[in-house]
N, C-alpha and C positions, 0 to 999 in steps of 0.2 A: 533582599536575595530571597528566595523563598526557601523553606528548610524541609519542605517534601522529599520524601527519597524518592518520588519520580515526578519530577518537578515538568509542568506543562507549558510549553511553549506555542502560545498561537491558541485556535478553538475556544475561546472563553464563552464565547456567545451559544456555542454545541452545546457545551459542557453544560449550561445555566438552562440550556431548552431539556436534557437526559433530567437533570436533579428536579427542574418544577416538576416532570412528571410523576419522579418519585415523590414529591410533596405533596401530591394530589391523590396519590396513594389508587390509581389507575395505571398503573405500570405496565404496559405490555411485555409478552414473555418474551420476541424475538425483534431484536435492533439490528440492521445491515448499519456498519460505521463504513462507510465509503470515500475513497478519494485517492490521488494519485499515491504512491508506493513511496514510500520514503518523508512521510511528512506526523510519523508518531500513532498511527492507529494500533498499534497493539499496545503501546503503552497509554493510551487514551482511554480500550477498554478496560486494562488492567486497575487503572486508577478507580473508574467508575463500579468495578466489582469490588475493590478492594473497602471500598465506602459502605455497599449495601453489605457486604459480608459483615461491619463493625468495625474498620477502621475508624478511629477519630481525627477528624479532618483537622489542619491547621488553621490558624485565626488570618492567615494570609491567602489558603487556597482550599474552598469547600469542597474539594475532592482530590485534597491530597493530605497523606497520615507520614510521618516522620519514623526513621528506620526502625527507631526501639519501641513502635505501637507493635502489641502483639498479634493482630492480624497481620499487619503488613510484614512483619518477620515471616510469619507462617505465609505469605503471598510469594516473597521473593525468593526465599528459599524452594518454592515449589514445591511448600509440603501443606495446603492447606486441601481440607478433605471435601469441603464442598465446591473448589475450582478446578477445572480439567481446564488443560490449553491444548489444542490441537494444531500440529503443524505437521510440516513432512519432515520425514524420520529420512535417518543414514541406509544407505544397503549394506551388502555386504562388502564393498569395497571402501567406504567412510564416505562416500559420495551423497549427495540430499537425491530422494528419491525425487522424479518427474512429478507425482500427485501425492496427494493425502489416501492414505488408502481407505479403501471402503472399511475394512474391519477396524479403522481408526473410529471411524462416525459408530460402527456398531457399538463398539466401546462408549462412546462418548452416549450413547442410547440408553447403555444398561445403568450408567451413571447417573441420568438424569428417571432411571425406574427408582431409584433408591431415595431413600428420606434423607433430607439435611441432617448430617453429623454432628453440625454444633447449633441445629436448632432454627435456623433462619433461611436462607436462600442457598440453591445448587445452580449454580453458573458456570457456563462454558463458555470460550473462546476457541471459536474456528479461524483460523489464521493461513489461508484465506479463500475464497470463493473460486478464486482465481485457478486454485490449485488442485483443483476437483475435477475427478472425471463423473461421469455421468451416474454410473451406479453410486457414486459416495453423495451426488447430491440428490439423488432418489431416495438415499437413505436419511439424509436431511431432514427432507419432507416428515417422513414419523412425526418424529418430534415436534414440527412445524404445525401437525395438525390434529395433533394431540397431545398439547404441551400441559406437563403434568404439574400439580400444585406448586409455588414457590418456587419456579425452575426458570432460570431466563440463559438466555444463548445472544452472544456479541457473534454477528456474523463478518467478516472484515473482506471489505471486497476494493481490489487496486484500480476496479477499471478496466481491467484488459480483455474482458471476456464479458460477452454478455449475462444478465442476473437473469435467471428462468424465472418466467412470469410468475408461476405458480409459489417460486419460492418469494420473491417481493411482494406480492399480493400478502402474504401472510407476517409481513416485518411493518415496522417503523424505520424509517430512514434517517440516520444520524450524517449529513453532508461536509465534510471537512475539505479545506482548501491548503495549496500551498503556502508556507509558512512567508512572514516577512522578511525584507533584509536583515534586519535589526535582530528580529527571532534569529532566524538562519545564524548569523553572523556567533549568536550569542551557544545555539548550539554547539557548532564547529569548535567555539573555544573551550567548552566543557569536553568536548570528545579528544582535545588535544592532537586536533589534523594537523598535519604537515600542510604548511604554502594553503592556510586556510583561507587567504585572502582569494586567490586562486581556483578554490574549490570553487568559492561562493557563487563565482558568474556560472559555473557549470552543474550546479545541484538544484538552482533554480527553485528556491526555496523547501528542496525537497534535501535537507541533513543527512536523514540516511541512506543518502545513495554516497554519503562522500568518499569511502574508502574506495569503491568500487571506478571513483573516476580521477582518482588522485597515482594512477601507474601510468607507465611510458607509455604502453598503447593506448590507453583510452583516452590519455592528451591529447596523444595526435590523431587520434577518430574526431575527439572533437574540433582540433584544428583545422582538419579537415573536411569536414560538414561546414566549417565558419568558412574559410576558403570557398566553399564552393560556393553558399549562398551569394557570397559578394559576387562572383563571378557569374550567379544569374543574370539572364536567362542563356547565355552564351559561354560557356564555360570553356576552354580548350582541351585537349585532350588529355594533356598533363595533368590539369586540376580532376578530371574526372577519375582518371586513371588511378589518382592519390587517395580522392575520393573510396573510392570501392576497394582497394586495396587493405587500405586502414581500417573501413569498418570491419570487412573479412575476416580481421586476424584472431578475436574468438568473441565470444556470444556478448562478454562486457563491452567491449570496444565498440561491437556492433546498438549496443542497448545506448550508449552514450551518443553516438552519431546520429540516431534515430529520435533521440530525445532533443537535439541540435534542430534536426528538422521539422520535427513534431510543435518544437515549442515553437518555430520563426513561423509554420505554418499557421497555429491558434493566433498569434499577431497579425498575423495577415487577413484571417476569417473573420476577425473581431472588427477590423479597417474595412474589410470589403467580403461580404458576404458572397461574392461570385469564389471566393478560393474554397469553400465548403464543402465542395466534391472532394478536392485534392487533399484536405483536411483527414475526412473523412475515411478516405479509399487508402490512406497512410497508414491510419489506424488499423485498419482490418490486416495491410500487410506486418505489420510490427506486432498484432496477435498471430497469424500465421508463423512467424519466424517461430515464437515460442510454443505454441500450441502444437502445429504440422511439424514441425522440427524443420524448416525450410532454409537452407543455408545461407549464413552470412551475407554470401556475396552476392545471392541472387535477390535478396531481400533488400540490399542497399542498390542495386542495380533498379528495383521496380519502383522504392521511393525518390529516386534520382528522376526514374519517368514520370512520376507524380509530380514532382515540382517542374519539371518541361512542362506535363499538360497543365497543369494550373495556370504557369502564364498564358499559356494557350488561348485559354475561358477570359484573361482580363484585359 
């Protein structure tokens, strides 16, 4: 049993890759941590930042520190002066804004212009690139192009939008994958999720999505997607109607519906490359639904069209 304040589930090899770079004393100033949402990328970055800032690792976890470690205490309380975590803020109505504001990135750049308060590193965690507009991305480039000494930035990517080549070319990349079933089950147990076994099949190795897939609407959307897939390539009107209406309930229902479709298409593509076109097009539809505010009902209809076209190509 790990005694780390932020236990790590999976990602051991990628963690070892980063720690090897630290030991080489040739640590790059910018790292993209990419992988699907809900697999612990922000936690992964926070753990690495804590160790760089001087937290003492436990014997069983080379990048984990206990909750009573002085550095980790500051990190957990968001009170470490040399660590800045940037993410979307709330608007006046208490809802998350659509994007990370460019003003937040300018504050991050100003943070990097200062000397480390505790004599070590200055570290920023930008969560995430997917939730930034063009102005914000251009502001990030300033730090990437002119990195101050002893400054390091982690850029989290959920891979829902392409990363600008000008950003990727200036960064090292750590690629994280969905968790194994055993690791996912352990995370769900630690989260005290109701019906953890039911959630296990829906999160697909992404336990951070557990809360959004356990409501009645999202469960109905997942069930409708599964019924649709079983009925393909010739679902009847009732199945089609149920699939579209369930997916259109709200954004959370659509995300779960789309996750079932994308997961199925990914499996098919791995077995038969002729499915790759349908898989790629479906990825674009899901990205458009979020970034261009496409109505869920329209996006669900397009996804079903992708499925049907995929069967026509095999």
